TORLOBA-358992 format. One line per field, with one value per residue (C-alpha): z, y, x. Coordinates in nm, 4 decimals. Layout:
N
z = c(Z_...)
y = c(Y_...)
x = c(X_...)
***
This chain:
109
z = c(3.6132_3.9270_3.9061_3.9736_3.6539_3.4605_3.5535_3.4688_3.1275_3.0560_3.1666_2.9230_2.6323_2.6920_2.6996_2.3720_2.2205_2.3127_2.1829_1.8359_1.7931_1.8631_1.6198_1.3368_1.4166_1.2925_0.9612_0.9200_0.6179_0.5613_0.8928_0.9915_1.1592_1.0542_1.2429_1.0342_1.1307_1.0098_0.7035_0.7311_0.4954_0.2951_0.3667_0.0157_-0.1980_-0.5237_-0.7576_-0.5321_-0.5636_-0.9334_-0.9834_-0.7787_-0.9932_-1.3074_-1.1812_-1.1147_-1.3519_-1.6601_-1.9535_-2.2663_-2.4240_-2.1311_-1.9086_-1.5768_-1.5084_-1.1983_-0.8631_-0.5916_-0.2273_-0.0050_0.3788_0.4873_0.3188_0.2828_-0.0849_-0.4073_-0.6970_-1.0566_-1.3695_-1.6286_-1.9953_-2.1035_-2.4577_-2.3650_-2.2614_-2.1133_-2.2172_-2.0043_-1.7639_-1.6590_-1.5017_-1.2031_-1.0319_-0.6543_-0.4622_-0.0808_0.1079_0.3905_0.1790_-0.1069_-0.3698_-0.6288_-0.7886_-1.1057_-1.0740_-1.3426_-1.2300_-1.4502_-1.4627)
y = c(-6.4709_-6.3245_-5.9799_-6.0714_-6.3060_-6.0379_-5.7850_-6.0336_-6.0819_-5.7025_-5.6776_-5.9723_-5.8268_-5.4851_-5.6410_-5.8422_-5.5447_-5.3202_-5.6093_-5.6361_-5.2706_-5.2524_-5.5607_-5.3873_-5.0441_-5.1957_-5.3601_-5.6066_-5.5056_-5.7132_-5.6821_-5.3690_-5.2506_-4.9389_-4.7858_-4.6637_-4.3132_-4.1008_-3.9019_-3.5626_-3.2736_-3.2090_-2.8994_-2.8299_-2.8425_-3.0187_-2.6941_-2.5595_-2.8934_-2.8892_-2.5552_-2.6395_-2.9668_-2.7642_-2.5300_-2.8213_-3.1127_-2.9597_-2.7783_-2.6271_-2.8632_-3.1388_-3.1923_-3.3621_-3.6330_-3.5473_-3.5877_-3.8474_-3.7556_-3.9847_-3.8869_-4.1141_-3.9399_-3.5793_-3.5977_-3.5239_-3.7445_-3.6571_-3.8622_-3.6502_-3.6621_-3.5546_-3.5176_-3.7432_-4.0848_-4.3894_-4.7503_-4.9483_-4.6336_-4.3834_-4.0453_-3.9290_-3.5614_-3.5730_-3.2566_-3.2500_-3.0590_-3.0053_-2.7567_-2.7112_-2.8500_-3.1146_-3.4021_-3.5934_-3.9766_-4.2332_-4.5720_-4.8455_-5.2014)
x = c(-1.6905_-1.5240_-1.4169_-1.0555_-1.0605_-1.2059_-0.9293_-0.6788_-0.8354_-0.8632_-0.4800_-0.3905_-0.5796_-0.4182_-0.0649_-0.1616_-0.2755_0.0333_0.2561_0.0790_0.0991_0.4576_0.5278_0.3369_0.5135_0.8408_0.9322_1.2232_1.4242_1.7340_1.9391_1.7983_1.4531_1.2971_0.9958_0.7219_0.6501_0.3401_0.3865_0.5176_0.4816_0.8306_1.0048_1.0505_0.7270_0.7603_0.7393_1.0422_1.2349_1.1665_1.3012_1.6388_1.6411_1.6360_1.9555_2.1668_2.0497_1.8986_2.0290_1.8498_1.5702_1.5728_1.3024_1.1905_0.9135_0.6994_0.8850_0.8753_0.9417_1.1126_1.0593_1.3286_1.6047_1.4381_1.5026_1.2805_1.3608_1.3169_1.3534_1.5482_1.5065_1.8593_2.0072_2.2837_2.2504_2.4482_2.3555_2.1342_2.1074_1.8441_1.9317_1.7703_1.8179_1.8068_1.7201_1.8444_1.6059_1.8824_2.0904_1.8424_2.0980_2.0824_2.3089_2.2484_2.2807_2.2857_2.0878_2.2567_2.1464)
***
């Protein structure tokens, strides 16, 4: 194989590799593209987010399930076990890292 051919193959391989990596880095969801970013540590740890959730969403005798952190929205989500219920609904307390507040939402069918 001639050196020019080898250089051409190496360049073509590099370009193909770059295109594959670029394609894999984007995920098509509906009509929008979201870039997959490396995981980052949350600003609030779960224990601090739980304390905020209790302050805003929980009353006497009510509890929270373990939290789930959403990197994309910068929020902690806690399923809430409340004394009040709504038919076909599950309450969730969402803690916002940006301003350290929380809101109770009802996820209904």
